[in-house]
Structure formats: structure tokens, C-alpha cells
MARVEX-285091 format. One record per atom (N, C-alpha, C): residue number from 1; atom name; x, y, z. Coordinates in steps of 0.1 Angstrom, whole numbers, padded with zeros to 4 digits. Layout:
N
(NUM, 'CA', (X, Y, Z))
...
This chain:
111
(1, 'N', (0008, -0012, 0000))
(1, 'CA', (0000, 0000, 0000))
(1, 'C', (0009, 0012, 0000))
(2, 'N', (0007, 0021, -0010))
(2, 'CA', (0015, 0033, -0011))
(2, 'C', (0010, 0043, -0001))
(3, 'N', (0019, 0049, 0006))
(3, 'CA', (0016, 0060, 0015))
(3, 'C', (0025, 0072, 0013))
(4, 'N', (0020, 0084, 0013))
(4, 'CA', (0028, 0096, 0012))
(4, 'C', (0022, 0105, 0023))
(5, 'N', (0031, 0108, 0033))
(5, 'CA', (0027, 0116, 0045))
(5, 'C', (0035, 0129, 0046))
(6, 'N', (0028, 0140, 0043))
(6, 'CA', (0034, 0153, 0044))
(6, 'C', (0034, 0158, 0058))
(7, 'N', (0044, 0166, 0061))
(7, 'CA', (0045, 0173, 0074))
(7, 'C', (0053, 0186, 0072))
(8, 'N', (0052, 0195, 0082))
(8, 'CA', (0060, 0207, 0082))
(8, 'C', (0053, 0219, 0078))
(9, 'N', (0040, 0218, 0075))
(9, 'CA', (0033, 0230, 0071))
(9, 'C', (0030, 0239, 0084))
(10, 'N', (0024, 0250, 0082))
(10, 'CA', (0021, 0259, 0093))
(10, 'C', (0019, 0273, 0088))
(11, 'N', (0020, 0282, 0098))
(11, 'CA', (0019, 0296, 0096))
(11, 'C', (0032, 0303, 0097))
(12, 'N', (0035, 0312, 0088))
(12, 'CA', (0048, 0319, 0088))
(12, 'C', (0046, 0333, 0083))
(13, 'N', (0054, 0343, 0088))
(13, 'CA', (0053, 0356, 0083))
(13, 'C', (0060, 0358, 0069))
(14, 'N', (0056, 0367, 0061))
(14, 'CA', (0063, 0370, 0049))
(14, 'C', (0078, 0371, 0051))
(15, 'N', (0086, 0365, 0042))
(15, 'CA', (0100, 0365, 0043))
(15, 'C', (0106, 0353, 0051))
(16, 'N', (0097, 0346, 0058))
(16, 'CA', (0101, 0335, 0066))
(16, 'C', (0104, 0322, 0058))
(17, 'N', (0107, 0311, 0065))
(17, 'CA', (0110, 0299, 0059))
(17, 'C', (0102, 0287, 0065))
(18, 'N', (0100, 0277, 0057))
(18, 'CA', (0095, 0264, 0062))
(18, 'C', (0101, 0253, 0054))
(19, 'N', (0102, 0242, 0061))
(19, 'CA', (0106, 0230, 0053))
(19, 'C', (0095, 0219, 0054))
(20, 'N', (0091, 0215, 0043))
(20, 'CA', (0081, 0204, 0042))
(20, 'C', (0088, 0191, 0040))
(21, 'N', (0082, 0180, 0046))
(21, 'CA', (0088, 0167, 0044))
(21, 'C', (0076, 0158, 0039))
(22, 'N', (0080, 0148, 0032))
(22, 'CA', (0071, 0138, 0027))
(22, 'C', (0077, 0124, 0029))
(23, 'N', (0072, 0116, 0038))
(23, 'CA', (0077, 0103, 0040))
(23, 'C', (0069, 0093, 0032))
(24, 'N', (0076, 0085, 0024))
(24, 'CA', (0070, 0076, 0014))
(24, 'C', (0072, 0062, 0019))
(25, 'N', (0062, 0053, 0015))
(25, 'CA', (0063, 0039, 0018))
(25, 'C', (0054, 0032, 0008))
(26, 'N', (0057, 0019, 0006))
(26, 'CA', (0049, 0010, -0002))
(26, 'C', (0053, 0010, -0017))
(27, 'N', (0064, 0016, -0021))
(27, 'CA', (0068, 0015, -0034))
(27, 'C', (0083, 0017, -0034))
(28, 'N', (0089, 0015, -0046))
(28, 'CA', (0104, 0017, -0048))
(28, 'C', (0107, 0032, -0049))
(29, 'N', (0109, 0038, -0038))
(29, 'CA', (0111, 0052, -0037))
(29, 'C', (0123, 0056, -0046))
(30, 'N', (0134, 0049, -0046))
(30, 'CA', (0146, 0052, -0053))
(30, 'C', (0144, 0054, -0068))
(31, 'N', (0134, 0047, -0073))
(31, 'CA', (0131, 0046, -0087))
(31, 'C', (0120, 0056, -0092))
(32, 'N', (0115, 0064, -0082))
(32, 'CA', (0103, 0072, -0086))
(32, 'C', (0107, 0087, -0086))
(33, 'N', (0104, 0094, -0096))
(33, 'CA', (0104, 0108, -0095))
(33, 'C', (0094, 0113, -0085))
(34, 'N', (0098, 0124, -0078))
(34, 'CA', (0089, 0129, -0067))
(34, 'C', (0086, 0144, -0070))
(35, 'N', (0074, 0148, -0066))
(35, 'CA', (0070, 0162, -0069))
(35, 'C', (0063, 0168, -0057))
(36, 'N', (0063, 0181, -0057))
(36, 'CA', (0055, 0189, -0048))
(36, 'C', (0046, 0198, -0057))
(37, 'N', (0033, 0197, -0053))
(37, 'CA', (0023, 0206, -0059))
(37, 'C', (0017, 0214, -0049))
(38, 'N', (0009, 0224, -0053))
(38, 'CA', (0002, 0232, -0043))
(38, 'C', (-0011, 0237, -0050))
(39, 'N', (-0021, 0239, -0041))
(39, 'CA', (-0034, 0244, -0045))
(39, 'C', (-0039, 0255, -0036))
(40, 'N', (-0040, 0267, -0041))
(40, 'CA', (-0045, 0278, -0034))
(40, 'C', (-0061, 0278, -0035))
(41, 'N', (-0068, 0285, -0025))
(41, 'CA', (-0082, 0285, -0026))
(41, 'C', (-0087, 0291, -0039))
(42, 'N', (-0096, 0284, -0046))
(42, 'CA', (-0102, 0289, -0058))
(42, 'C', (-0093, 0288, -0071))
(43, 'N', (-0081, 0281, -0069))
(43, 'CA', (-0072, 0280, -0080))
(43, 'C', (-0069, 0265, -0083))
(44, 'N', (-0064, 0263, -0095))
(44, 'CA', (-0061, 0249, -0098))
(44, 'C', (-0048, 0244, -0091))
(45, 'N', (-0047, 0232, -0090))
(45, 'CA', (-0034, 0226, -0084))
(45, 'C', (-0023, 0228, -0094))
(46, 'N', (-0011, 0233, -0089))
(46, 'CA', (0000, 0236, -0098))
(46, 'C', (0012, 0229, -0093))
(47, 'N', (0021, 0226, -0103))
(47, 'CA', (0034, 0220, -0099))
(47, 'C', (0043, 0231, -0093))
(48, 'N', (0049, 0227, -0082))
(48, 'CA', (0059, 0236, -0076))
(48, 'C', (0073, 0232, -0080))
(49, 'N', (0076, 0219, -0078))
(49, 'CA', (0089, 0214, -0081))
(49, 'C', (0089, 0199, -0082))
(50, 'N', (0098, 0193, -0090))
(50, 'CA', (0100, 0179, -0090))
(50, 'C', (0115, 0176, -0090))
(51, 'N', (0118, 0163, -0086))
(51, 'CA', (0131, 0158, -0086))
(51, 'C', (0131, 0144, -0091))
(52, 'N', (0140, 0142, -0100))
(52, 'CA', (0141, 0129, -0107))
(52, 'C', (0150, 0120, -0100))
(53, 'N', (0150, 0107, -0105))
(53, 'CA', (0158, 0097, -0098))
(53, 'C', (0173, 0100, -0098))
(54, 'N', (0178, 0107, -0109))
(54, 'CA', (0192, 0110, -0110))
(54, 'C', (0195, 0123, -0102))
(55, 'N', (0185, 0129, -0096))
(55, 'CA', (0188, 0141, -0089))
(55, 'C', (0185, 0154, -0096))
(56, 'N', (0181, 0154, -0108))
(56, 'CA', (0178, 0166, -0116))
(56, 'C', (0165, 0172, -0110))
(57, 'N', (0166, 0185, -0108))
(57, 'CA', (0155, 0193, -0102))
(57, 'C', (0148, 0202, -0112))
(58, 'N', (0135, 0205, -0110))
(58, 'CA', (0128, 0214, -0119))
(58, 'C', (0119, 0222, -0110))
(59, 'N', (0118, 0235, -0113))
(59, 'CA', (0110, 0244, -0105))
(59, 'C', (0100, 0252, -0113))
(60, 'N', (0089, 0256, -0107))
(60, 'CA', (0080, 0266, -0113))
(60, 'C', (0087, 0279, -0113))
(61, 'N', (0085, 0288, -0122))
(61, 'CA', (0091, 0301, -0123))
(61, 'C', (0088, 0309, -0110))
(62, 'N', (0076, 0307, -0105))
(62, 'CA', (0072, 0315, -0093))
(62, 'C', (0080, 0312, -0080))
(63, 'N', (0087, 0300, -0080))
(63, 'CA', (0094, 0297, -0068))
(63, 'C', (0109, 0295, -0070))
(64, 'N', (0113, 0295, -0083))
(64, 'CA', (0127, 0293, -0086))
(64, 'C', (0136, 0303, -0079))
(65, 'N', (0146, 0298, -0072))
(65, 'CA', (0155, 0307, -0065))
(65, 'C', (0151, 0309, -0050))
(66, 'N', (0139, 0305, -0047))
(66, 'CA', (0134, 0306, -0033))
(66, 'C', (0132, 0292, -0026))
(67, 'N', (0128, 0282, -0035))
(67, 'CA', (0125, 0269, -0029))
(67, 'C', (0135, 0259, -0034))
(68, 'N', (0138, 0249, -0026))
(68, 'CA', (0147, 0238, -0030))
(68, 'C', (0141, 0225, -0027))
(69, 'N', (0140, 0216, -0037))
(69, 'CA', (0135, 0203, -0035))
(69, 'C', (0147, 0194, -0033))
(70, 'N', (0146, 0184, -0024))
(70, 'CA', (0157, 0174, -0023))
(70, 'C', (0151, 0161, -0018))
(71, 'N', (0159, 0150, -0019))
(71, 'CA', (0154, 0137, -0015))
(71, 'C', (0165, 0130, -0008))
(72, 'N', (0161, 0121, 0002))
(72, 'CA', (0170, 0113, 0009))
(72, 'C', (0165, 0099, 0006))
(73, 'N', (0171, 0092, -0003))
(73, 'CA', (0167, 0078, -0006))
(73, 'C', (0168, 0068, 0005))
(74, 'N', (0177, 0071, 0014))
(74, 'CA', (0179, 0062, 0026))
(74, 'C', (0167, 0063, 0035))
(75, 'N', (0161, 0074, 0035))
(75, 'CA', (0150, 0077, 0044))
(75, 'C', (0136, 0076, 0037))
(76, 'N', (0136, 0074, 0024))
(76, 'CA', (0124, 0074, 0016))
(76, 'C', (0116, 0087, 0018))
(77, 'N', (0123, 0098, 0018))
(77, 'CA', (0117, 0111, 0021))
(77, 'C', (0121, 0122, 0011))
(78, 'N', (0112, 0130, 0007))
(78, 'CA', (0114, 0141, -0001))
(78, 'C', (0111, 0154, 0006))
(79, 'N', (0119, 0164, 0004))
(79, 'CA', (0118, 0177, 0012))
(79, 'C', (0115, 0188, 0002))
(80, 'N', (0109, 0199, 0008))
(80, 'CA', (0108, 0211, 0001))
(80, 'C', (0112, 0222, 0011))
(81, 'N', (0124, 0228, 0009))
(81, 'CA', (0128, 0239, 0017))
(81, 'C', (0123, 0252, 0010))
(82, 'N', (0115, 0260, 0018))
(82, 'CA', (0108, 0272, 0012))
(82, 'C', (0114, 0284, 0020))
(83, 'N', (0121, 0293, 0012))
(83, 'CA', (0126, 0305, 0018))
(83, 'C', (0120, 0317, 0012))
(84, 'N', (0121, 0328, 0019))
(84, 'CA', (0116, 0341, 0014))
(84, 'C', (0101, 0340, 0010))
(85, 'N', (0094, 0334, 0019))
(85, 'CA', (0080, 0331, 0016))
(85, 'C', (0071, 0344, 0014))
(86, 'N', (0062, 0343, 0005))
(86, 'CA', (0053, 0354, 0002))
(86, 'C', (0038, 0350, 0005))
(87, 'N', (0030, 0360, 0007))
(87, 'CA', (0016, 0356, 0009))
(87, 'C', (0010, 0348, -0003))
(88, 'N', (0014, 0350, -0015))
(88, 'CA', (0009, 0342, -0026))
(88, 'C', (0014, 0328, -0026))
(89, 'N', (0023, 0324, -0017))
(89, 'CA', (0027, 0310, -0015))
(89, 'C', (0017, 0302, -0006))
(90, 'N', (0007, 0309, -0001))
(90, 'CA', (-0003, 0303, 0008))
(90, 'C', (-0011, 0293, -0001))
(91, 'N', (-0011, 0280, 0004))
(91, 'CA', (-0018, 0270, -0003))
(91, 'C', (-0017, 0257, 0005))
(92, 'N', (-0024, 0247, 0000))
(92, 'CA', (-0022, 0233, 0005))
(92, 'C', (-0011, 0227, -0004))
(93, 'N', (-0001, 0222, 0002))
(93, 'CA', (0010, 0216, -0005))
(93, 'C', (0009, 0201, -0005))
(94, 'N', (0010, 0195, -0017))
(94, 'CA', (0009, 0180, -0018))
(94, 'C', (0021, 0174, -0023))
(95, 'N', (0025, 0163, -0018))
(95, 'CA', (0035, 0154, -0023))
(95, 'C', (0030, 0144, -0033))
(96, 'N', (0037, 0142, -0043))
(96, 'CA', (0032, 0132, -0053))
(96, 'C', (0044, 0123, -0058))
(97, 'N', (0041, 0110, -0058))
(97, 'CA', (0050, 0101, -0064))
(97, 'C', (0046, 0099, -0079))
(98, 'N', (0050, 0089, -0086))
(98, 'CA', (0047, 0088, -0100))
(98, 'C', (0032, 0086, -0102))
(99, 'N', (0025, 0079, -0092))
(99, 'CA', (0011, 0077, -0094))
(99, 'C', (0002, 0081, -0082))
(100, 'N', (0008, 0085, -0071))
(100, 'CA', (0000, 0087, -0059))
(100, 'C', (0002, 0100, -0053))
(101, 'N', (-0008, 0105, -0045))
(101, 'CA', (-0008, 0118, -0039))
(101, 'C', (-0008, 0116, -0023))
(102, 'N', (-0002, 0125, -0016))
(102, 'CA', (-0004, 0126, -0002))
(102, 'C', (-0016, 0134, 0001))
(103, 'N', (-0019, 0136, 0014))
(103, 'CA', (-0031, 0142, 0019))
(103, 'C', (-0030, 0157, 0019))
(104, 'N', (-0018, 0162, 0018))
(104, 'CA', (-0016, 0177, 0018))
(104, 'C', (-0013, 0183, 0032))
(105, 'N', (-0006, 0194, 0031))
(105, 'CA', (-0003, 0201, 0044))
(105, 'C', (-0004, 0216, 0041))
(106, 'N', (-0011, 0223, 0050))
(106, 'CA', (-0014, 0237, 0048))
(106, 'C', (-0002, 0246, 0051))
(107, 'N', (0001, 0255, 0042))
(107, 'CA', (0011, 0266, 0044))
(107, 'C', (0004, 0279, 0043))
(108, 'N', (0005, 0287, 0053))
(108, 'CA', (-0001, 0300, 0054))
(108, 'C', (0009, 0311, 0056))
(109, 'N', (0010, 0320, 0047))
(109, 'CA', (0020, 0331, 0048))
(109, 'C', (0012, 0344, 0050))
(110, 'N', (0013, 0350, 0061))
(110, 'CA', (0006, 0363, 0064))
(110, 'C', (0013, 0370, 0076))
(111, 'N', (0010, 0382, 0076))
(111, 'CA', (0015, 0390, 0088))
(111, 'C', (0004, 0392, 0098))
């Protein structure tokens, strides 16, 4: 059974930082590209970043230079380090493997 469990969301002031984690189980993590998506109220879910099995990273223009995706294959975990957060980063953030989604974690950026 595939499980993706996100953690690390919360409230932060503009300019602050958060690190999201996604613990994966039930599939061959080392062989799966992993992604972070987000969905703001009233908007479509959008890709934030992904990381491939060889380590190559890809970012949405809106977060490039502020967010960093990484993976620890020994821990079956993917991370999203978010710096210089803006109010427009407020959303539910979802972890995704090749075929499965996590339940999401809320990130709120406000003063």
C-alpha cells in the first residue's frame, strides 16, 4: 500500500522559511520521480517542483531561487525547503510520487 505523508506546514510571516517533508512507503522510492504541488483557494493545483531519480530538479518560475527540493533515498523522504515566503505562496502543498498523492499540508504566509 502506497503512503505519502506530508508534514512541516504551518503559519509563517512573509520573508520566513518552512521545510516540508514527505515520508513515502509502499513502493520503490529510489526509482520514482517525486514532486511537490500546491493548490490555493479557488485555483487549480499547480506543480511547484520535482526531482528525478538522478537528482535533476525542476521548479516553477514562481518559486525558482526561493524553494529547493531534495530527496533522501535512505529515508524514503522528499523535502521542500521554502525560503523568502510570500503571501501568494499560501496553499495546501501536496507530495506526489509517480502515481499517488499525499493528503496535503497547509502553508499560510501572512502578517
